[in-house]
N, CA, C and O atoms as a printed pandas DataFrame, in Angstrom:
     atom_number atom_name residue_name chain_id  residue_number  x_coord  y_coord  z_coord
0              1         N          MET        A               1   35.218  181.673  -73.951
1              2        CA          MET        A               1   34.718  182.657  -73.158
2              3         C          MET        A               1   33.227  182.728  -72.905
3              4         O          MET        A               1   32.732  183.280  -71.923
4              5         N          LYS        A               2   32.562  182.137  -73.851
5              6        CA          LYS        A               2   31.119  181.687  -73.595
6              7         C          LYS        A               2   30.623  180.939  -72.639
7              8         O          LYS        A               2   29.637  181.049  -71.911
8              9         N          VAL        A               3   31.753  179.886  -72.792
9             10        CA          VAL        A               3   31.465  178.711  -71.533
10            11         C          VAL        A               3   31.609  179.258  -70.581
11            12         O          VAL        A               3   30.647  179.054  -69.840
12            13         N          ALA        A               4   32.693  180.204  -69.943
13            14        CA          ALA        A               4   33.086  180.790  -68.687
14            15         C          ALA        A               4   32.063  181.699  -68.243
15            16         O          ALA        A               4   31.798  181.764  -67.043
16            17         N          ALA        A               5   31.419  182.459  -69.153
17            18        CA          ALA        A               5   29.961  183.247  -68.954
18            19         C          ALA        A               5   28.888  182.382  -68.347
19            20         O          ALA        A               5   28.186  182.726  -67.396
20            21         N          ALA        A               6   28.826  181.322  -68.928
21            22        CA          ALA        A               6   27.609  180.469  -68.767
22            23         C          ALA        A               6   27.774  179.882  -67.244
23            24         O          ALA        A               6   26.826  179.801  -66.463
24            25         N          VAL        A               7   28.890  179.553  -66.989
25            26        CA          VAL        A               7   29.447  178.873  -65.788
26            27         C          VAL        A               7   29.324  179.741  -64.651
27            28         O          VAL        A               7   28.933  179.301  -63.570
28            29         N          LEU        A               8   29.679  181.133  -64.849
29            30        CA          LEU        A               8   29.707  182.138  -63.977
30            31         C          LEU        A               8   27.986  182.410  -63.802
31            32         O          LEU        A               8   27.476  182.589  -62.697
32            33         N          LEU        A               9   27.338  182.407  -64.872
33            34        CA          LEU        A               9   25.835  182.636  -64.891
34            35         C          LEU        A               9   24.884  181.621  -63.836
35            36         O          LEU        A               9   23.833  181.809  -63.223
36            37         N          LEU        A              10   25.675  180.644  -63.944
37            38        CA          LEU        A              10   24.921  179.315  -63.476
38            39         C          LEU        A              10   25.202  179.156  -62.115
39            40         O          LEU        A              10   24.334  178.684  -61.382
40            41         N          ALA        A              11   26.315  179.490  -61.667
41            42        CA          ALA        A              11   26.824  179.743  -60.342
42            43         C          ALA        A              11   26.190  180.715  -59.544
43            44         O          ALA        A              11   26.131  180.496  -58.334
44            45         N          THR        A              12   25.656  181.857  -60.052
45            46        CA          THR        A              12   25.246  183.117  -59.284
46            47         C          THR        A              12   23.470  182.860  -59.533
47            48         O          THR        A              12   22.791  183.788  -59.093
48            49         N          ILE        A              13   22.769  181.827  -60.116
49            50        CA          ILE        A              13   21.442  181.693  -60.009
50            51         C          ILE        A              13   20.871  181.219  -58.587
51            52         O          ILE        A              13   19.750  181.488  -58.158
52            53         N          PRO        A              14   21.896  180.430  -57.912
53            54        CA          PRO        A              14   21.021  179.831  -56.624
54            55         C          PRO        A              14   21.041  181.433  -55.268
55            56         O          PRO        A              14   20.328  181.632  -54.285
56            57         N          ALA        A              15   22.122  182.212  -55.827
57            58        CA          ALA        A              15   22.197  183.299  -54.845
58            59         C          ALA        A              15   20.828  184.088  -54.766
59            60         O          ALA        A              15   20.311  184.596  -53.771
60            61         N          PHE        A              16   20.219  184.050  -56.523
61            62        CA          PHE        A              16   19.068  185.145  -56.649
62            63         C          PHE        A              16   17.826  184.122  -55.990
63            64         O          PHE        A              16   16.815  184.577  -55.454
64            65         N          ALA        A              17   18.086  182.833  -56.127
65            66        CA          ALA        A              17   16.993  182.185  -55.783
66            67         C          ALA        A              17   16.665  181.703  -54.330
67            68         O          ALA        A              17   15.801  180.848  -54.135
68            69         N          GLN        A              18   17.376  182.275  -53.328
69            70        CA          GLN        A              18   17.252  182.513  -52.037
70            71         C          GLN        A              18   16.056  182.930  -51.624
71            72         O          GLN        A              18   15.511  183.834  -52.256
72            73         N          THR        A              19   15.471  182.402  -50.580
73            74        CA          THR        A              19   14.217  183.167  -49.875
74            75         C          THR        A              19   14.794  184.237  -48.929
75            76         O          THR        A              19   15.914  184.218  -48.419
76            77         N          ALA        A              20   13.957  185.056  -48.801
77            78        CA          ALA        A              20   14.161  186.444  -47.444
78            79         C          ALA        A              20   14.546  185.563  -46.249
79            80         O          ALA        A              20   14.135  184.425  -46.022
80            81         N          PRO        A              21   15.417  186.297  -45.518
81            82        CA          PRO        A              21   15.498  185.475  -44.261
82            83         C          PRO        A              21   14.125  185.561  -43.359
83            84         O          PRO        A              21   13.195  186.358  -43.482
84            85         N          ALA        A              22   14.280  184.550  -42.465
85            86        CA          ALA        A              22   13.020  184.374  -41.507
86            87         C          ALA        A              22   12.989  185.805  -40.591
87            88         O          ALA        A              22   13.995  186.360  -40.149
88            89         N          PRO        A              23   11.570  186.272  -40.412
89            90        CA          PRO        A              23   11.540  187.364  -39.658
90            91         C          PRO        A              23   12.302  187.099  -37.914
91            92         O          PRO        A              23   12.120  186.154  -37.146
92            93         N          GLN        A              24   12.883  187.930  -37.797
93            94        CA          GLN        A              24   13.465  187.557  -36.117
94            95         C          GLN        A              24   12.468  187.873  -35.262
95            96         O          GLN        A              24   11.605  188.628  -35.709
96            97         N          PRO        A              25   12.359  187.495  -34.157
97            98        CA          PRO        A              25   11.530  187.944  -33.085
98            99         C          PRO        A              25   11.787  189.025  -32.536
99           100         O          PRO        A              25   13.014  189.117  -32.505
100          101         N          PRO        A              26   11.161  190.208  -31.923
101          102        CA          PRO        A              26   11.236  191.490  -31.782
102          103         C          PRO        A              26   12.129  191.614  -30.460
103          104         O          PRO        A              26   11.921  190.819  -29.543
104          105         N          SER        A              27   12.861  192.339  -30.373
105          106        CA          SER        A              27   14.151  192.584  -29.434
106          107         C          SER        A              27   13.514  192.412  -28.087
107          108         O          SER        A              27   12.292  192.297  -27.997
108          109         N          LYS        A              28   14.312  192.391  -27.022
109          110        CA          LYS        A              28   13.622  192.370  -25.550
110          111         C          LYS        A              28   13.128  193.882  -25.281
111          112         O          LYS        A              28   12.038  194.061  -24.737
112          113         N          ALA        A              29   13.806  194.790  -25.603
113          114        CA          ALA        A              29   13.482  196.186  -25.355
114          115         C          ALA        A              29   12.171  196.868  -26.092
115          116         O          ALA        A              29   11.499  197.793  -25.635
116          117         N          ALA        A              30   11.990  196.229  -27.256
117          118        CA          ALA        A              30   10.661  196.233  -27.948
118          119         C          ALA        A              30    9.550  195.281  -27.322
119          120         O          ALA        A              30    8.425  195.762  -27.451
120          121         N          ALA        A              31    9.576  194.339  -26.827
121          122        CA          ALA        A              31    8.798  193.396  -25.987
122          123         C          ALA        A              31    8.441  193.774  -24.744
123          124         O          ALA        A              31    7.574  193.047  -24.259
124          125         N          THR        A              32    8.808  194.658  -24.062
125          126        CA          THR        A              32    8.394  195.188  -22.900
126          127         C          THR        A              32    7.610  196.427  -23.000
127          128         O          THR        A              32    7.688  196.964  -24.105
128          129         N          CYS        A              33    6.870  197.020  -22.125
129          130        CA          CYS        A              33    6.115  198.350  -22.207
130          131         C          CYS        A              33    6.847  199.327  -22.244
131          132         O          CYS        A              33    7.990  199.281  -21.790
132          133         N          PRO        A              34    6.345  200.370  -22.775
133          134        CA          PRO        A              34    7.216  201.792  -23.062
134          135         C          PRO        A              34    7.270  202.613  -21.634
135          136         O          PRO        A              34    8.159  203.438  -21.422
136          137         N          ASP        A              35    6.352  202.347  -20.779
137          138        CA          ASP        A              35    6.285  203.050  -19.567
138          139         C          ASP        A              35    6.873  202.062  -18.444
139          140         O          ASP        A              35    6.634  202.160  -17.240
140          141         N          CYS        A              36    7.558  201.244  -18.957
141          142        CA          CYS        A              36    8.094  200.358  -17.640
142          143         C          CYS        A              36    9.493  200.597  -17.446
143          144         O          CYS        A              36   10.155  200.970  -18.414
144          145         N          GLY        A              37   10.126  200.405  -16.141
145          146        CA          GLY        A              37   11.405  200.655  -15.798
146          147         C          GLY        A              37   11.781  200.177  -14.430
147          148         O          GLY        A              37   11.066  199.431  -13.761
148          149         N          VAL        A              38   13.083  200.704  -14.006
149          150        CA          VAL        A              38   13.564  200.289  -12.977
150          151         C          VAL        A              38   13.934  201.705  -12.167
151          152         O          VAL        A              38   14.431  202.686  -12.720
152          153         N          VAL        A              39   13.632  201.627  -10.911
153          154        CA          VAL        A              39   14.001  203.166  -10.105
154          155         C          VAL        A              39   15.607  203.143   -9.733
155          156         O          VAL        A              39   16.265  202.297   -9.126
156          157         N          SER        A              40   15.950  204.288  -10.277
157          158        CA          SER        A              40   17.460  204.629  -10.083
158          159         C          SER        A              40   17.706  204.889   -8.695
159          160         O          SER        A              40   18.579  204.345   -8.019
160          161         N          SER        A              41   16.588  206.066   -8.172
161          162        CA          SER        A              41   16.810  206.614   -7.133
162          163         C          SER        A              41   15.794  207.422   -6.510
163          164         O          SER        A              41   15.259  208.259   -7.237
164          165         N          VAL        A              42   15.363  207.330   -5.137
165          166        CA          VAL        A              42   14.202  207.979   -4.626
166          167         C          VAL        A              42   14.935  208.965   -3.607
167          168         O          VAL        A              42   15.887  208.565   -2.938
168          169         N          ARG        A              43   14.436  210.317   -3.514
169          170        CA          ARG        A              43   14.811  211.201   -2.508
170          171         C          ARG        A              43   13.933  211.856   -2.070
171          172         O          ARG        A              43   13.040  212.070   -2.890
172          173         N          ALA        A              44   13.722  212.501   -0.603
173          174        CA          ALA        A              44   12.921  213.174   -0.174
174          175         C          ALA        A              44   13.480  214.713   -0.078
175          176         O          ALA        A              44   14.534  214.917    0.524
176          177         N          ILE        A              45   12.822  215.693   -0.625
177          178        CA          ILE        A              45   13.182  217.100   -1.039
178          179         C          ILE        A              45   12.294  217.986    0.036
179          180         O          ILE        A              45   11.091  218.160   -0.158
180          181         N          LYS        A              46   12.891  218.463    1.042
181          182        CA          LYS        A              46   12.372  219.403    2.125
182          183         C          LYS        A              46   12.652  220.748    1.681
183          184         O          LYS        A              46   13.822  221.065    1.465
184          185         N          LYS        A              47   11.753  221.540    1.527
185          186        CA          LYS        A              47   11.680  223.005    1.159
186          187         C          LYS        A              47   11.007  223.955    2.322
187          188         O          LYS        A              47    9.831  223.903    2.681
188          189         N          GLU        A              48   12.032  224.840    2.830
189          190        CA          GLU        A              48   11.460  225.577    3.739
190          191         C          GLU        A              48   10.573  226.794    3.342
191          192         O          GLU        A              48   10.918  227.602    2.480
192          193         N          ALA        A              49    9.221  226.875    4.146
193          194        CA          ALA        A              49    8.351  228.230    3.500
194          195         C          ALA        A              49    9.070  229.645    3.617
195          196         O          ALA        A              49    9.823  229.920    4.551
196          197         N          PRO        A              50    8.834  230.315    2.816
197          198        CA          PRO        A              50    9.751  231.658    2.823
198          199         C          PRO        A              50    9.438  232.311    4.123
199          200         O          PRO        A              50    8.392  231.982    4.684
200          201         N          THR        A              51   10.355  233.350    4.763
201          202        CA          THR        A              51    9.882  233.949    6.008
202          203         C          THR        A              51    9.217  234.812    5.992
203          204         O          THR        A              51    9.246  235.346    4.884
204          205         N          ALA        A              52    8.483  235.355    6.769
205          206        CA          ALA        A              52    7.538  236.403    6.603
206          207         C          ALA        A              52    8.187  237.656    6.993
207          208         O          ALA        A              52    8.856  237.621    8.025
208          209         N          ASN        A              53    8.089  238.962    6.226
209          210        CA          ASN        A              53    8.512  240.091    6.401
210          211         C          ASN        A              53    8.002  240.583    7.532
211          212         O          ASN        A              53    7.044  240.010    8.050
212          213         N          ALA        A              54    8.592  241.793    8.135
213          214        CA          ALA        A              54    8.374  242.572    9.582
214          215         C          ALA        A              54    7.180  242.721    9.460
215          216         O          ALA        A              54    6.609  242.470   10.522
216          217         N          ALA        A              55    6.263  243.120    8.371
217          218        CA          ALA        A              55    4.933  243.917    8.420
218          219         C          ALA        A              55    3.781  242.630    8.707
219          220         O          ALA        A              55    2.690  242.726    9.269
220          221         N          ASP        A              56    4.429  241.417    8.117
221          222        CA          ASP        A              56    3.212  240.258    8.607
222          223         C          ASP        A              56    3.587  239.751    9.877
223          224         O          ASP        A              56    2.896  238.829   10.311
224          225         N          THR        A              57    4.736  240.245   10.710
225          226        CA          THR        A              57    4.517  239.602   12.130
226          227         C          THR        A              57    4.228  240.459   13.219
227          228         O          THR        A              57    4.629  240.373   14.379
228          229         N          LYS        A              58    3.491  241.287   12.705
229          230        CA          LYS        A              58    2.764  242.457   13.754
230          231         C          LYS        A              58    1.306  241.538   14.224
231          232         O          LYS        A              58    0.835  240.692   13.464
232          233         N          PRO        A              59    0.871  241.762   15.190
233          234        CA          PRO        A              59   -0.272  241.147   15.708
234          235         C          PRO        A              59   -1.363  241.729   14.848
235          236         O          PRO        A              59   -1.264  242.938   14.637
236          237         N          SER        A              60   -2.400  241.087   14.305
237          238        CA          SER        A              60   -3.489  241.135   13.573
238          239         C          SER        A              60   -4.801  241.203   14.353
239          240         O          SER        A              60   -5.765  241.653   13.734
240          241         N          GLY        A              61   -4.964  240.859   15.503
241          242        CA          GLY        A              61   -6.025  240.878   16.039
242          243         C          GLY        A              61   -5.983  239.617   17.401
243          244         O          GLY        A              61   -5.108  238.808   17.710
244          245         N          LEU        A              62   -7.264  239.891   17.953
245          246        CA          LEU        A              62   -7.482  238.662   19.159
246          247         C          LEU        A              62   -7.917  237.499   18.346
247          248         O          LEU        A              62   -8.488  237.602   17.260
248          249         N          VAL        A              63   -7.586  236.287   18.991
249          250        CA          VAL        A              63   -8.146  235.153   18.558
250          251         C          VAL        A              63   -8.425  234.382   19.831
251          252         O          VAL        A              63   -7.655  234.217   20.777
252          253         N          ALA        A              64   -9.939  233.841   19.652
253          254        CA          ALA        A              64  -10.173  232.985   20.890
254          255         C          ALA        A              64  -10.521  231.563   20.066
255          256         O          ALA        A              64  -11.203  231.547   19.041
256          257         N          THR        A              65   -9.957  230.422   20.668
257          258        CA          THR        A              65  -10.427  229.204   20.359
258          259         C          THR        A              65  -10.737  228.464   21.300
259          260         O          THR        A              65  -10.199  228.402   22.406
260          261         N          VAL        A              66  -11.907  227.678   20.768
261          262        CA          VAL        A              66  -12.943  226.779   21.652
262          263         C          VAL        A              66  -12.828  225.425   21.157
263          264         O          VAL        A              66  -13.276  225.150   20.044
264          265         N          PRO        A              67  -12.215  224.475   21.951
265          266        CA          PRO        A              67  -12.316  222.956   21.346
266          267         C          PRO        A              67  -13.610  222.421   21.425
267          268         O          PRO        A              67  -14.326  222.602   22.411
268          269         N          LEU        A              68  -14.041  221.603   20.183
269          270        CA          LEU        A              68  -15.508  221.207   20.391
270          271         C          LEU        A              68  -15.743  220.037   21.083
271          272         O          LEU        A              68  -16.870  219.721   21.465
272          273         N          GLY        A              69  -14.524  219.218   21.315
273          274        CA          GLY        A              69  -14.788  218.092   22.289
274          275         C          GLY        A              69  -14.737  218.512   23.990
275          276         O          GLY        A              69  -14.860  217.723   24.928
276          277         N          GLY        A              70  -14.563  219.696   24.050
277          278        CA          GLY        A              70  -14.649  220.113   25.471
278          279         C          GLY        A              70  -13.125  220.490   25.795
279          280         O          GLY        A              70  -12.268  220.217   24.954
280          281         N          GLY        A              71  -12.815  221.040   26.858
281          282        CA          GLY        A              71  -11.765  221.532   27.109
282          283         C          GLY        A              71  -11.326  222.811   27.566
283          284         O          GLY        A              71  -12.345  223.406   27.916
284          285         N          LYS        A              72  -10.472  223.428   27.715
285          286        CA          LYS        A              72  -10.252  224.780   28.129
286          287         C          LYS        A              72  -10.057  226.066   26.714
287          288         O          LYS        A              72   -9.138  226.051   25.894
288          289         N          PRO        A              73  -10.898  226.817   26.753
289          290        CA          PRO        A              73  -10.552  227.815   25.392
290          291         C          PRO        A              73   -9.622  228.552   25.737
291          292         O          PRO        A              73   -9.396  228.910   26.893
292          293         N          HIS        A              74   -8.826  228.924   24.487
293          294        CA          HIS        A              74   -7.500  229.828   24.646
294          295         C          HIS        A              74   -7.650  231.263   23.853
295          296         O          HIS        A              74   -8.194  231.257   22.749
296          297         N          VAL        A              75   -7.234  232.316   24.341
297          298        CA          VAL        A              75   -7.445  233.543   24.104
298          299         C          VAL        A              75   -5.791  233.980   23.827
299          300         O          VAL        A              75   -4.858  233.596   24.532
300          301         N          GLY        A              76   -5.681  234.802   22.725
301          302        CA          GLY        A              76   -4.510  235.256   22.554
302          303         C          GLY        A              76   -4.327  236.186   21.267
303          304         O          GLY        A              76   -5.301  236.772   20.794
304          305         N          SER        A              77   -3.231  236.286   20.794
305          306        CA          SER        A              77   -2.485  236.996   19.707
306          307         C          SER        A              77   -2.571  235.919   18.645
307          308         O          SER        A              77   -2.259  234.739   18.808
308          309         N          SER        A              78   -3.173  236.645   17.201
309          310        CA          SER        A              78   -3.233  235.567   16.166
310          311         C          SER        A              78   -1.944  235.221   15.705
311          312         O          SER        A              78   -1.961  234.197   15.022
312          313         N          THR        A              79   -0.732  235.782   15.865
313          314        CA          THR        A              79    0.596  235.340   15.477
314          315         C          THR        A              79    0.899  234.422   16.528
315          316         O          THR        A              79    1.422  233.392   16.103
316          317         N          LYS        A              80    0.725  234.467   17.857
317          318        CA          LYS        A              80    0.668  233.249   18.794
318          319         C          LYS        A              80    0.336  232.011   18.312
319          320         O          LYS        A              80    1.135  231.081   18.205
320          321         N          TYR        A              81   -0.955  231.973   17.987
321          322        CA          TYR        A              81   -1.622  230.719   17.538
322          323         C          TYR        A              81   -1.385  230.243   16.287
323          324         O          TYR        A              81   -1.724  229.088   16.031
324          325         N          GLY        A              82   -0.880  230.902   15.485
325          326        CA          GLY        A              82   -0.380  230.774   13.877
326          327         C          GLY        A              82    1.059  230.210   13.951
327          328         O          GLY        A              82    1.447  229.626   12.939
328          329         N          ALA        A              83    1.847  230.292   14.927
329          330        CA          ALA        A              83    3.001  230.007   14.925
330          331         C          ALA        A              83    3.482  228.348   14.912
331          332         O          ALA        A              83    4.585  227.934   14.554
332          333         N          GLU        A              84    2.505  227.655   15.333
333          334        CA          GLU        A              84    2.746  226.162   15.225
334          335         C          GLU        A              84    2.238  225.737   13.955
335          336         O          GLU        A              84    1.775  224.597   13.988
336          337         N          ALA        A              85    2.182  226.379   12.720
337          338        CA          ALA        A              85    1.843  225.945   11.533
338          339         C          ALA        A              85    3.037  225.290   10.878
339          340         O          ALA        A              85    4.185  225.566   11.225
340          341         N          SER        A              86    2.765  224.455    9.966
341          342        CA          SER        A              86    3.995  223.934    9.417
342          343         C          SER        A              86    4.621  224.732    8.374
343          344         O          SER        A              86    3.930  225.275    7.513
344          345         N          THR        A              87    5.995  224.844    8.400
345          346        CA          THR        A              87    6.670  226.008    7.676
346          347         C          THR        A              87    7.688  225.301    6.617
347          348         O          THR        A              87    8.670  225.890    6.163
348          349         N          HIS        A              88    7.330  223.963    6.281
349          350        CA          HIS        A              88    7.890  223.183    5.191
350          351         C          HIS        A              88    7.204  222.341    4.555
351          352         O          HIS        A              88    6.253  221.782    5.100
352          353         N          THR        A              89    7.568  222.081    3.232
353          354        CA          THR        A              89    6.915  220.855    2.472
354          355         C          THR        A              89    7.789  220.106    1.958
355          356         O          THR        A              89    8.980  220.397    1.845
356          357         N          THR        A              90    7.158  218.876    1.535
357          358        CA          THR        A              90    8.096  217.529    1.377
358          359         C          THR        A              90    7.603  217.363   -0.221
359          360         O          THR        A              90    6.453  217.466   -0.650
360          361         N          THR        A              91    8.676  217.111   -0.869
361          362        CA          THR        A              91    8.436  216.408   -2.220
362          363         C          THR        A              91    9.119  215.340   -2.251
363          364         O          THR        A              91    9.853  215.116   -1.289
364          365         N          TRP        A              92    9.063  214.334   -3.424
365          366        CA          TRP        A              92    9.903  213.199   -3.586
366          367         C          TRP        A              92   10.318  213.208   -5.120
367          368         O          TRP        A              92    9.510  213.479   -6.009
368          369         N          GLU        A              93   11.565  212.908   -5.337
369          370        CA          GLU        A              93   12.122  212.788   -6.493
370          371         C          GLU        A              93   12.282  211.467   -7.021
371          372         O          GLU        A              93   13.175  210.822   -6.473
372          373         N          VAL        A              94   11.728  210.959   -7.833
373          374        CA          VAL        A              94   11.979  209.523   -8.364
374          375         C          VAL        A              94   12.646  209.510   -9.669
375          376         O          VAL        A              94   12.096  210.039  -10.635
376          377         N          ILE        A              95   13.987  208.848   -9.783
377          378        CA          ILE        A              95   14.413  208.793  -11.189
378          379         C          ILE        A              95   13.997  207.249  -11.530
379          380         O          ILE        A              95   14.012  206.320  -10.723
380          381         N          VAL        A              96   13.641  207.187  -12.841
381          382        CA          VAL        A              96   13.595  205.915  -13.235
382          383         C          VAL        A              96   14.227  205.466  -14.581
383          384         O          VAL        A              96   13.784  206.005  -15.595
384          385         N          ARG        A              97   15.031  204.712  -14.683
385          386        CA          ARG        A              97   15.491  204.295  -16.038
386          387         C          ARG        A              97   14.517  203.382  -16.714
387          388         O          ARG        A              97   14.248  202.265  -16.272
388          389         N          MET        A              98   14.040  203.849  -17.709
389          390        CA          MET        A              98   13.089  203.082  -18.661
390          391         C          MET        A              98   13.676  201.824  -19.308
391          392         O          MET        A              98   14.887  201.694  -19.485
392          393         N          ASP        A              99   12.704  200.840  -19.677
393          394        CA          ASP        A              99   13.434  199.683  -20.222
394          395         C          ASP        A              99   14.326  200.119  -21.610
395          396         O          ASP        A              99   15.320  199.516  -22.014
396          397         N          ASP        A             100   13.784  201.176  -22.156
397          398        CA          ASP        A             100   14.373  201.393  -23.781
398          399         C          ASP        A             100   15.603  202.278  -23.250
399          400         O          ASP        A             100   16.356  202.666  -24.143
400          401         N          GLY        A             101   15.887  202.612  -22.100
401          402        CA          GLY        A             101   17.217  203.448  -21.799
402          403         C          GLY        A             101   16.934  204.966  -21.705
403          404         O          GLY        A             101   17.909  205.716  -21.653
404          405         N          ARG        A             102   15.791  205.441  -21.681
405          406        CA          ARG        A             102   15.653  206.666  -21.329
406          407         C          ARG        A             102   15.349  206.945  -19.583
407          408         O          ARG        A             102   14.891  206.042  -18.882
408          409         N          PHE        A             103   15.576  207.890  -19.204
409          410        CA          PHE        A             103   15.597  208.162  -17.760
410          411         C          PHE        A             103   14.281  209.192  -17.704
411          412         O          PHE        A             103   14.085  210.044  -18.571
412          413         N          ARG        A             104   13.520  209.008  -16.695
413          414        CA          ARG        A             104   12.436  209.891  -16.239
414          415         C          ARG        A             104   12.542  210.412  -14.965
415          416         O          ARG        A             104   12.850  209.529  -14.165
416          417         N          VAL        A             105   12.388  211.665  -14.389
417          418        CA          VAL        A             105   12.503  212.035  -13.355
418          419         C          VAL        A             105   11.006  212.566  -12.791
419          420         O          VAL        A             105   10.290  213.327  -13.442
420          421         N          LEU        A             106   10.712  212.109  -11.662
421          422        CA          LEU        A             106    9.254  212.379  -11.248
422          423         C          LEU        A             106    9.371  213.079  -10.314
423          424         O          LEU        A             106   10.407  212.927   -9.666
424          425         N          THR        A             107    8.333  214.178   -9.828
425          426        CA          THR        A             107    8.443  214.931   -8.591
426          427         C          THR        A             107    7.156  214.587   -8.213
427          428         O          THR        A             107    6.268  214.837   -9.027
428          429         N          LEU        A             108    6.801  213.972   -6.965
429          430        CA          LEU        A             108    5.687  213.524   -6.410
430          431         C          LEU        A             108    5.357  214.423   -5.151
431          432         O          LEU        A             108    6.205  215.195   -4.705
432          433         N          GLY        A             109    4.450  214.332   -4.748
433          434        CA          GLY        A             109    3.932  215.098   -3.500
434          435         C          GLY        A             109    3.311  214.333   -2.323
435          436         O          GLY        A             109    2.683  214.851   -1.400
436          437         N          GLU        A             110    3.632  212.737   -2.519
437          438        CA          GLU        A             110    3.486  211.994   -1.763
438          439         C          GLU        A             110    4.530  210.857   -1.367
439          440         O          GLU        A             110    5.240  210.668   -2.354
440          441         N          ASP        A             111    4.812  210.232   -0.576
441          442        CA          ASP        A             111    5.983  209.104   -0.669
442          443         C          ASP        A             111    5.402  208.005   -2.020
443          444         O          ASP        A             111    4.290  207.554   -2.294
444          445         N          PRO        A             112    6.542  207.887   -2.547
445          446        CA          PRO        A             112    6.001  206.827   -3.495
446          447         C          PRO        A             112    6.014  205.404   -3.323
447          448         O          PRO        A             112    5.533  204.644   -4.163
448          449         N          GLU        A             113    6.571  205.008   -2.216
449          450        CA          GLU        A             113    6.665  203.721   -1.401
450          451         C          GLU        A             113    7.437  202.601   -2.336
451          452         O          GLU        A             113    7.078  201.424   -2.368
452          453         N          VAL        A             114    8.348  203.033   -2.957
453          454        CA          VAL        A             114    9.256  202.354   -3.820
454          455         C          VAL        A             114   10.503  202.507   -3.479
455          456         O          VAL        A             114   10.753  203.482   -2.771
456          457         N          GLN        A             115   11.748  201.500   -3.923
457          458        CA          GLN        A             115   12.973  201.787   -3.453
458          459         C          GLN        A             115   13.590  201.747   -4.677
459          460         O          GLN        A             115   12.931  201.651   -5.712
460          461         N          LYS        A             116   14.958  201.821   -4.666
461          462        CA          LYS        A             116   16.120  201.828   -5.775
462          463         C          LYS        A             116   15.912  200.421   -6.130
463          464         O          LYS        A             116   15.873  199.575   -5.237
464          465         N          GLY        A             117   15.777  200.105   -7.358
465          466        CA          GLY        A             117   15.814  199.028   -7.997
466          467         C          GLY        A             117   14.499  198.123   -8.135
467          468         O          GLY        A             117   14.450  197.028   -8.697
468          469         N          ASP        A             118   13.512  198.752   -7.553
469          470        CA          ASP        A             118   12.097  198.291   -7.838
470          471         C          ASP        A             118   11.697  198.633   -9.143
471          472         O          ASP        A             118   11.787  199.749   -9.654
472          473         N          LYS        A             119   11.051  197.149   -9.877
473          474        CA          LYS        A             119   10.618  197.399  -11.100
474          475         C          LYS        A             119    9.090  198.416  -10.879
475          476         O          LYS        A             119    8.394  198.480   -9.866
476          477         N          VAL        A             120    8.892  199.154  -12.236
477          478        CA          VAL        A             120    7.859  200.065  -11.885
478          479         C          VAL        A             120    7.386  200.395  -13.219
479          480         O          VAL        A             120    8.143  200.279  -14.183
480          481         N          LYS        A             121    6.113  200.823  -13.352
481          482        CA          LYS        A             121    5.479  201.477  -14.606
482          483         C          LYS        A             121    5.000  202.977  -14.261
483          484         O          LYS        A             121    4.264  203.158  -13.291
484          485         N          VAL        A             122    5.457  204.130  -15.126
485          486        CA          VAL        A             122    4.986  205.034  -14.707
486          487         C          VAL        A             122    3.529  205.221  -15.572
487          488         O          VAL        A             122    3.320  204.952  -16.755
488          489         N          ASP        A             123    2.706  205.714  -14.670
489          490        CA          ASP        A             123    1.343  205.910  -15.215
490          491         C          ASP        A             123    0.899  207.237  -14.684
491          492         O          ASP        A             123    1.049  207.538  -13.500
492          493         N          GLN        A             124    0.297  208.102  -15.655
493          494        CA          GLN        A             124    0.184  209.349  -15.400
494          495         C          GLN        A             124    0.741  210.086  -14.195
495          496         O          GLN        A             124    0.074  210.413  -13.214
496          497         N          ASN        A             125    1.926  210.291  -14.362
497          498        CA          ASN        A             125    3.023  210.801  -13.455
498          499         C          ASN        A             125    2.826  210.335  -12.216
499          500         O          ASN        A             125    2.709  211.183  -11.331
500          501         N          ARG        A             126    2.736  208.786  -11.817
501          502        CA          ARG        A             126    2.703  208.342  -10.835
502          503         C          ARG        A             126    3.538  207.146  -11.057
503          504         O          ARG        A             126    3.623  206.699  -12.201
504          505         N          VAL        A             127    4.245  206.506   -9.952
505          506        CA          VAL        A             127    5.247  205.431  -10.094
506          507         C          VAL        A             127    4.036  204.154   -9.488
507          508         O          VAL        A             127    3.495  204.298   -8.392
508          509         N          VAL        A             128    3.795  203.145  -10.239
509          510        CA          VAL        A             128    3.242  202.080   -9.922
510          511         C          VAL        A             128    4.106  200.858   -9.989
511          512         O          VAL        A             128    4.613  200.500  -11.052
512          513         N          PRO        A             129    4.308  200.093   -8.646
513          514        CA          PRO        A             129    5.077  198.779   -8.559
514          515         C          PRO        A             129    4.681  197.786   -9.581
515          516         O          PRO        A             129    3.452  197.744   -9.509
516          517         N          ARG        A             130    5.059  197.013  -10.440
517          518        CA          ARG        A             130    5.052  195.913  -11.125
518          519         C          ARG        A             130    5.850  194.633  -10.897
519          520         O          ARG        A             130    7.025  194.683  -10.534
520          521         N          GLY        A             131    5.245  193.555  -11.099
521          522        CA          GLY        A             131    5.827  192.441  -10.967
522          523         C          GLY        A             131    6.942  191.817  -11.949
523          524         O          GLY        A             131    7.076  192.302  -13.072
524          525         N          ASN        A             132    7.671  190.834  -11.558
525          526        CA          ASN        A             132    8.670  190.488  -12.496
526          527         C          ASN        A             132    7.974  190.259  -14.096
527          528         O          ASN        A             132    8.695  189.953  -15.045
C-alpha cells in the first residue's frame, strides 16, 4: 500500500512542476481602438418647421430692400419678403458598429461624407474616416 501511494505521489509531481502557460497575445478586439468601427447606415432626416399660426401671418409692416451691389430696390409686406426663408432643417443619422460589438448612433448637423461599410473613428461626436 505504501508503495502504491509513493508511485501515485511520484506520478503527480510533474503536474505540479509545470510552469504557467505563456501569455496569449491580446485578442483582435482588444488590439483595436475603442472608438473605431464600421458605418452600418447613413440617412438624411428632413424636418419641416412648424407652421405659423394665424396671428403670425398677418402683415407686420412695410419692408424695403436695397441691394448693395446695385439693382432695383423692393418694397412690400414683411410677410411677402420672409416667405422665401427655409422651412426645413436636415440632419444626418449615422449608425456605427464599434469594433467591440457595440452600436453608436450619431446625429450630425452636416453631411458626414461617409458611406455604409466605411471604417471610421468616432471623435467628439464626429465621424472621422480612417485607413485600413
